[in-house]
C-alpha positions in Angstrom: 13.9 -178.4 -4.8 11.9 -177.0 -7.8 11.9 -180.5 -9.4 10.6 -181.9 -6.1 7.8 -179.3 -6.0 6.8 -180.1 -9.5 6.6 -183.8 -8.8 4.4 -183.2 -5.7 2.2 -180.8 -7.7 1.7 -183.4 -10.4 0.9 -186.1 -7.8 -1.6 -183.8 -6.1 -3.3 -183.0 -9.4 -3.8 -186.6 -10.3 -5.0 -187.6 -6.8 -7.6 -184.8 -6.8 -8.7 -185.7 -10.3 -9.4 -189.3 -9.2 -11.1 -188.3 -5.9 -13.3 -185.9 -7.9 -14.2 -188.5 -10.4 -15.3 -190.9 -7.6 -16.5 -188.5 -4.9 -20.0 -190.0 -5.3 -18.5 -193.2 -3.8 -16.4 -191.5 -1.2 -19.3 -189.4 0.1 -21.7 -192.4 0.8 -22.6 -192.9 4.5 -22.7 -196.6 5.2 -25.7 -196.1 7.5 -27.7 -194.6 4.5 -27.2 -197.8 2.4 -30.9 -198.7 2.5 -32.4 -195.2 2.9 -30.7 -193.9 -0.2 -30.5 -197.3 -2.1 -26.7 -197.0 -2.5 -26.4 -200.2 -4.5 -28.0 -198.6 -7.6 -25.5 -195.8 -7.4 -22.8 -198.2 -8.6 -22.1 -198.6 -12.3 -24.1 -201.4 -13.8 -21.0 -203.5 -14.5 -20.0 -203.1 -10.8 -23.4 -204.2 -9.6 -23.2 -207.3 -11.8 -19.7 -208.1 -10.7 -19.9 -207.4 -6.9 -23.6 -208.2 -6.3 -23.0 -211.8 -5.2 -19.2 -211.6 -4.6 -17.9 -213.0 -1.3 -16.3 -210.1 0.6 -13.2 -212.4 1.0 -12.7 -212.2 -2.8 -12.9 -208.4 -2.7 -10.3 -208.4 0.1 -8.0 -210.5 -2.0 -8.5 -208.2 -5.0 -7.6 -205.1 -3.1 -4.7 -206.8 -1.4 -3.3 -207.7 -4.9 -3.8 -211.5 -4.5 -4.6 -213.7 -7.5 -8.3 -213.9 -8.1 -10.4 -215.5 -10.9 -13.2 -213.0 -11.0 -13.7 -211.0 -14.2 -13.6 -207.4 -13.0 -14.9 -204.2 -14.7 -12.2 -202.2 -16.5 -13.3 -199.0 -14.7 -12.8 -200.7 -11.3 -9.4 -202.0 -12.3 -8.5 -198.5 -13.5 -9.5 -197.0 -10.1 -7.7 -199.7 -8.1 -4.5 -199.1 -10.2 -4.8 -195.3 -9.8 -5.2 -195.6 -6.0 -2.2 -197.9 -5.7 -0.1 -195.8 -8.1 -0.8 -192.3 -6.7 -1.0 -193.0 -3.0 2.0 -192.5 -0.7 3.4 -196.0 0.1 2.2 -197.2 3.5 4.7 -199.9 4.1 7.0 -199.0 7.0 10.5 -197.8 6.3 13.6 -199.0 7.9 15.2 -195.7 8.8 18.8 -195.9 10.1 19.6 -193.7 13.1 22.6 -192.9 15.1 24.3 -195.7 17.0 23.6 -195.9 20.7 27.2 -195.0 21.3 26.2 -191.4 20.5 23.7 -191.3 23.4 24.7 -189.4 26.5 21.6 -189.9 28.7 20.1 -192.9 30.5 20.8 -195.4 27.7 21.6 -198.3 30.2 20.3 -201.5 28.7 18.4 -202.3 31.9 16.4 -199.1 31.5 15.0 -199.8 28.0 11.8 -201.5 29.4 11.5 -198.7 31.9 10.7 -196.2 29.2 7.8 -198.3 28.0 6.2 -198.9 31.4 2.5 -198.0 31.6 2.4 -197.8 27.8 0.0 -199.8 25.7 1.4 -201.9 22.8 0.3 -199.6 20.0 1.8 -196.6 21.8 5.0 -198.6 22.5 5.5 -199.2 18.8 4.9 -195.5 18.0 7.1 -193.9 20.6 10.0 -196.3 20.1 10.2 -195.5 16.4 9.2 -191.9 16.7 11.9 -191.2 19.4 14.6 -192.8 17.2 13.4 -190.7 14.2 13.2 -187.4 16.2 16.7 -188.0 17.7 18.2 -188.6 14.2 16.5 -185.5 12.8 17.7 -183.4 15.8 21.3 -184.5 15.1 21.0 -183.6 11.4 19.6 -180.2 12.2 22.2 -179.6 15.0 19.4 -179.0 17.5 19.3 -180.3 21.0 15.8 -179.2 22.2 12.4 -180.4 21.3 8.8 -179.2 21.9 6.2 -182.0 21.9 2.6 -180.9 21.4 -0.2 -183.1 22.7 2.3 -184.8 25.0 -0.3 -186.6 27.1 1.3 -188.7 29.8 4.7 -187.8 28.5 5.8 -191.2 27.3 7.6 -189.8 24.2 8.9 -186.9 26.2 10.6 -189.2 28.7 12.5 -191.2 26.1 13.7 -188.1 24.3 14.7 -186.4 27.5 16.3 -189.2 29.6 17.5 -191.6 26.9 18.6 -189.2 24.2 19.6 -186.3 26.5 17.5 -183.8 24.6 16.0 -180.8 26.3 12.2 -181.5 26.0 9.1 -179.4 26.7 5.8 -181.3 26.8 2.7 -179.3 26.0 -0.6 -180.8 26.8 -4.2 -179.4 27.0 -5.4 -181.5 29.9 -4.0 -180.5 33.4 -4.7 -184.0 34.8 -2.4 -185.6 32.1 0.4 -183.2 32.8 0.3 -183.8 36.6 0.4 -187.6 35.9 3.3 -187.1 33.5 5.3 -185.4 36.2 4.6 -188.3 38.6 5.8 -190.8 36.0 9.0 -188.7 35.5 9.8 -189.1 39.3 8.9 -192.8 39.2 11.4 -193.4 36.4 14.1 -191.5 38.1 13.5 -193.4 41.4 14.0 -196.7 39.5 16.9 -195.4 37.5 18.9 -194.8 40.7 19.3 -198.6 41.0 21.2 -198.9 37.8 23.0 -195.5 37.3 25.9 -193.9 39.2 25.3 -190.8 41.3 27.3 -188.7 38.9 25.1 -189.8 36.0 21.9 -189.1 38.0 23.2 -185.6 39.0 23.6 -184.6 35.4 20.0 -185.5 34.5 17.7 -182.7 33.4 14.0 -183.3 34.0 11.6 -182.6 31.2 9.2 -179.6 31.5 5.5 -180.2 31.2 2.9 -177.4 31.0 -0.6 -176.8 29.8 -1.8 -174.7 26.8 -4.9 -175.0 24.7 -3.6 -173.9 21.3 -5.9 -172.2 18.8 -3.7 -169.7 17.0 -0.2 -169.0 15.8 0.1 -166.1 18.2 0.0 -168.4 21.2 2.8 -170.4 19.7 4.9 -167.3 19.3 4.2 -166.2 22.8 5.4 -169.4 24.6 8.2 -168.5 27.0 11.2 -170.8 26.5 13.8 -171.6 29.1 17.0 -169.6 28.7 19.0 -172.6 27.7 16.9 -173.1 24.5 18.0 -171.0 21.6 16.4 -173.1 18.9 14.3 -176.3 18.9 12.4 -178.8 16.9 8.6 -179.2 16.8 7.1 -182.7 17.1 3.6 -184.0 17.2 2.5 -187.7 17.4 -1.0 -187.7 16.0 -2.0 -184.1 16.9 -5.8 -183.9 16.3 -7.5 -181.8 13.6 -6.1 -178.4 13.0 -3.2 -178.7 15.5 -1.0 -180.5 12.9 -1.3 -177.7 10.3 -0.9 -175.1 13.1 2.5 -176.7 14.1 3.6 -176.8 10.4 2.8 -173.1 10.0 4.7 -172.3 13.2 7.7 -174.2 11.9 7.6 -172.3 8.6 7.2 -168.8 10.3 9.4 -169.1 13.3 13.2 -168.8 12.9 13.9 -170.6 16.2 12.2 -173.8 15.0 14.8 -175.8 13.1 12.9 -179.0 12.3 9.5 -180.6 12.5 8.4 -184.2 12.8 4.6 -184.5 12.8 2.2 -187.5 12.3 -1.3 -186.7 11.1 -4.6 -187.7 12.7 -8.4 -186.9 12.8 -8.6 -185.4 9.3 -12.3 -185.1 9.5 -11.8 -182.4 12.2 -9.8 -180.1 9.9 -11.1 -176.6 9.1 -11.4 -176.6 5.3 -11.3 -173.7 2.9 -11.6 -171.0 5.7 -9.7 -167.8 5.9 -8.6 -168.3 9.5 -6.6 -171.3 10.8 -7.3 -173.3 7.6 -6.2 -176.9 8.1 -6.9 -177.8 4.5 -5.8 -176.8 1.9 -2.6 -175.3 3.1 -0.5 -174.9 -0.1 -1.0 -172.1 -2.6 -1.1 -174.7 -5.4 -4.0 -176.8 -4.0 -5.9 -173.6 -3.1 -6.1 -172.9 -6.9 -7.5 -176.4 -7.7 -10.9 -177.9 -7.3 -9.8 -179.2 -3.9 -12.8 -179.9 -1.7 -12.8 -183.0 0.5 -16.0 -183.6 2.4 -16.2 -184.6 6.1 -17.1 -188.2 5.2 -14.2 -188.5 2.7 -11.8 -187.2 5.3 -13.3 -189.5 8.0 -12.9 -192.6 5.8 -9.2 -191.7 5.3 -8.7 -192.2 9.1 -9.6 -195.9 9.0 -7.3 -198.9 9.0 -7.4 -200.4 5.5 -4.7 -203.0 6.2 -6.5 -204.6 9.2 -9.8 -204.4 7.5 -8.7 -206.2 4.3 -6.8 -208.7 6.4 -10.1 -209.6 8.1 -11.8 -210.0 4.7 -9.0 -212.2 3.3 -9.2 -214.5 6.3 -13.0 -214.8 5.8 -13.3 -213.3 9.3 -15.9 -210.7 8.5 -19.2 -211.8 10.0 -18.9 -209.2 12.7 -19.1 -206.6 9.9 -22.8 -207.5 9.6 -23.3 -204.7 12.2 -23.0 -202.2 9.4 -26.0 -203.8 7.7 -27.9 -203.8 11.1 -27.1 -200.1 11.5 -28.2 -199.3 8.0 -31.4 -201.3 8.4 -32.2 -199.6 11.7 -31.6 -196.2 10.1 -34.2 -197.0 7.4 -36.7 -198.0 10.1 -36.0 -194.8 12.1 -36.4 -192.5 9.0 -39.7 -194.3 8.1 -40.9 -193.6 11.6 -39.8 -190.0 11.7 -37.5 -188.3 9.1 -36.2 -186.1 12.0 -34.5 -189.2 13.4 -32.1 -189.4 10.5 -28.5 -189.6 11.6 -29.5 -189.4 15.3 -26.8 -190.7 17.6 -27.5 -194.1 18.9 -25.7 -196.4 21.4 -22.7 -198.1 19.8 -23.2 -201.9 19.9 -20.5 -204.5 19.3 -21.9 -207.2 17.1 -21.5 -210.9 17.9 -22.1 -213.7 15.4 -25.2 -214.9 17.3 -26.7 -211.5 17.8 -30.2 -211.0 16.2 -31.3 -207.8 14.6 -34.0 -207.5 17.3 -31.3 -207.6 20.0 -29.2 -205.1 18.2 -32.1 -202.7 17.9 -33.1 -203.0 21.5 -29.5 -202.2 22.6 -29.0 -199.4 20.1 -32.3 -197.6 20.8 -31.7 -197.0 24.5 -30.8 -193.3 23.9 -33.7 -192.6 21.5 -36.7 -193.8 23.5 -38.8 -194.3 20.3 -41.9 -196.4 19.9 -41.9 -199.9 18.5 -40.5 -199.9 14.9 -42.4 -201.5 12.1 -40.1 -204.1 10.6 -41.8 -204.7 7.3 -39.3 -205.6 4.6 -36.4 -205.6 7.0 -35.5 -209.3 6.4 -35.0 -208.5 2.7 -32.6 -205.7 3.7 -30.7 -207.9 6.1 -30.2 -210.5 3.5 -28.1 -208.0 1.6 -25.6 -207.5 4.5 -22.7 -208.7 2.3 -23.5 -206.0 -0.2 -23.2 -203.4 2.6 -19.8 -204.8 3.5 -18.7 -204.7 -0.2 -19.9 -201.1 -0.6 -18.0 -200.0 2.5 -14.9 -201.9 1.3 -15.0 -200.1 -2.1 -15.1 -196.7 -0.2 -12.3 -197.8 2.1 -10.2 -198.8 -0.9 -9.9 -195.0 -1.7 -8.9 -193.9 1.8 -5.2 -193.9 1.1 -5.7 -191.6 -1.8 -7.6 -189.0 0.3 -4.9 -189.2 3.0 -2.3 -188.7 0.3 -4.0 -185.5 -0.8 -3.9 -184.1 2.7 -0.3 -185.1 3.4 1.1 -183.9 0.1 -0.7 -180.6 0.5 1.1 -180.1 3.8 4.4 -181.2 2.3 4.0 -178.8 -0.6 3.1 -175.9 1.8 6.6 -176.4 3.4 8.3 -176.7 0.1 6.7 -173.5 -1.2 8.5 -171.7 1.7 11.9 -173.0 0.4 12.3 -175.6 3.2 13.4 -179.2 2.6 10.7 -181.7 3.5 9.8 -185.3 3.0 7.3 -187.9 4.1 8.3 -191.3 5.6 6.0 -194.3 6.4 7.7 -195.2 9.6 5.1 -197.1 11.6 3.6 -200.5 10.8 0.2 -199.6 9.3 -1.4 -202.7 10.9 -0.4 -201.4 14.3 -0.7 -197.6 13.7 -2.8 -196.8 10.6 -1.7 -193.1 10.5 1.9 -194.1 10.0 3.5 -191.3 8.0 5.8 -188.8 9.5 6.2 -185.4 7.8 9.8 -184.2 8.3 11.0 -180.7 7.5 14.6 -179.4 8.2 15.8 -175.9 7.8 19.2 -175.4 6.3 
């Protein structure tokens, strides 16, 4: 395990070194493009190269496609570093136990029943996550699972009924928990049509209850059913500090034998604080120059695959809305500096939408006087540069996410527990697609 730790430390060091070198790029708000004249912040060679470049070409470059543009060496070095140091995002084909091992409601006619009322993205996630959790439970010789942020209980139902695991779903919102219980009953009612009475009599219904978690003490105080001696912790996109909280509980509680957690909402992490710190977690990263700003953590939550796919197809005219927002920001700041970064109504851009129409829709919450539009046409003519700048930032997003995920991985390794990261989901469907898996020996 020591070799594994050293490899992770080396990767973290290099990732942080690159993010520090280019934090001026990571920390640019796209809406400040015209207010702070972001274009001149680029190196001169970048300005010359990307100034008139079609965003489609930049999408091809980032995607690794052949391109005839002569690119600055510093940009090529950055792109190479991001691709080399970032955790691979392509989904893994993880083999799991054969269905013959299943003891629950694994009847073929019930497979679609588990996915009823579930949106396509969630179907993809819970299908792969449940397989992965079941496989991990078998390896850790554990037959109980606690799912945090269980929502409507879609993942809970698959693990409980199909895989015959004892599952506790913990959710903050009472309304979601009540609906989850109703969906459990609905599933059982339909299952009676396909299963024998003997099989139905052996079913154990999942447990759903409400807790708003803010500390490790709450996790330690959760009363478990008598049949549960040990269990696994799982979280499918727990928001902000909840993910790190679950990891800390896994490390500190003897009853928790494994963890499977998928990150989300990195911008909501508590950073460099003494209490409930979400980042950094590991001792090693705590000793480094490790700061990641809110905007850099926020960009790490965006979907780079879908975005570059749009660019490569030349289907990026709707991205003009970024330039519209940046141009409106400049007008607002010129009217009153106190209006900087004021929340406005979100407006979906259409190809035939004028800037005037956009402003009228966006300003409904502000109730400001008419804006002077002197020079705005010149700004709007640079809309492709706004797209290019945003793309250059987004190119670094996987590197920032890698820092956060490897920090969590190293925290677990520092406690002598085996741990790994797997890119399980298709990133085009589920951008936060890595599962951190820890198993105690």
